[in-house]
C-alpha positions in Angstrom: -62.7 67.2 29.2 -64.3 64.3 27.8 -68.4 64.9 28.5 -70.4 61.7 28.9 -72.7 61.0 26.2 -76.3 61.9 26.0 -77.0 58.9 23.5 -78.1 55.4 24.5 -75.4 52.9 24.2 -77.5 51.2 21.4 -77.7 54.1 19.9 -73.8 54.9 19.6 -72.1 54.6 16.5 -68.8 52.7 17.3 -68.2 49.0 18.9 -64.7 48.5 20.3 -63.8 52.0 18.7 -64.6 50.5 15.2 -67.7 52.4 12.9 -70.9 50.2 13.4 -71.9 48.6 10.1 -75.4 49.9 8.8 -78.7 48.3 9.6 -78.7 46.2 6.2 -75.8 44.3 7.2 -77.6 42.6 10.0 -79.2 40.2 7.3 -75.9 38.1 7.0 -73.8 39.0 10.4 -76.4 37.6 12.2 -75.8 34.0 10.4 -71.7 35.0 10.6 -71.9 35.3 14.7 -74.3 32.3 14.7 -72.3 30.1 12.4 -69.0 30.9 14.4 -70.0 30.4 17.6 -72.5 27.1 16.8 -69.3 25.5 14.8 -67.0 26.7 18.0 -68.9 24.5 20.6 -70.8 21.5 18.5 -67.4 21.4 17.0 -65.1 21.6 20.4 -67.6 18.7 21.5 -67.5 16.6 18.8 -63.7 16.5 18.7 -63.3 15.6 22.6 -65.6 12.8 22.4 -63.2 11.5 19.2 -60.0 12.4 20.1 -60.1 12.5 24.1 -58.0 15.2 26.0 -55.1 15.0 24.2 -52.4 17.1 22.6 -53.7 16.7 19.1 -56.9 18.1 20.1 -56.3 22.0 20.0 -55.3 21.0 15.5 -57.8 18.9 15.6 -60.2 21.1 16.8 -59.3 24.0 14.7 -59.4 21.9 11.6 -63.0 20.2 12.4 -63.8 24.1 13.1 -62.8 25.5 10.4 -64.6 22.8 8.0 -68.2 23.2 9.5 -68.1 26.6 9.5 -67.3 26.6 5.7 -70.5 24.6 5.1 -72.8 26.2 8.5 -72.4 29.9 7.5 -73.6 29.3 3.7 -76.2 27.0 4.9 -77.6 29.4 7.6 -77.5 32.2 4.6 -79.9 29.8 2.4 -82.1 28.5 5.3 -82.9 31.4 7.6 -85.5 32.7 5.8 -87.1 29.4 5.4 -86.5 29.1 9.3 -88.2 32.8 9.8 -91.5 31.8 7.8 -91.5 28.5 9.5 -91.2 30.4 12.8 -93.9 33.3 12.0 -96.2 30.3 11.3 -95.7 28.4 14.4 -95.5 31.9 16.9 -98.5 34.1 17.6 -97.0 37.5 16.5 -98.1 40.6 18.4 -100.9 42.8 18.2 
């Protein structure tokens, strides 16, 4: 019989049945997920605007998405430290 976990959900060691990555992985996982989602959405909007809603849309969109992600992910890795410093300069830190 399975007993309910006494740990809060954020403390569990798996996600979708896979072991969670170590905390130090957050430095590249966050930009990875952000770049995937942002390029997914922006490339769709851009492709629909240029090509319209045609049967070629999925092929054109996935091609545009792949290219934009290849550029976006390394760019995020490079600029994220600068953006963090700029944010810290603009936003008051809690006491």
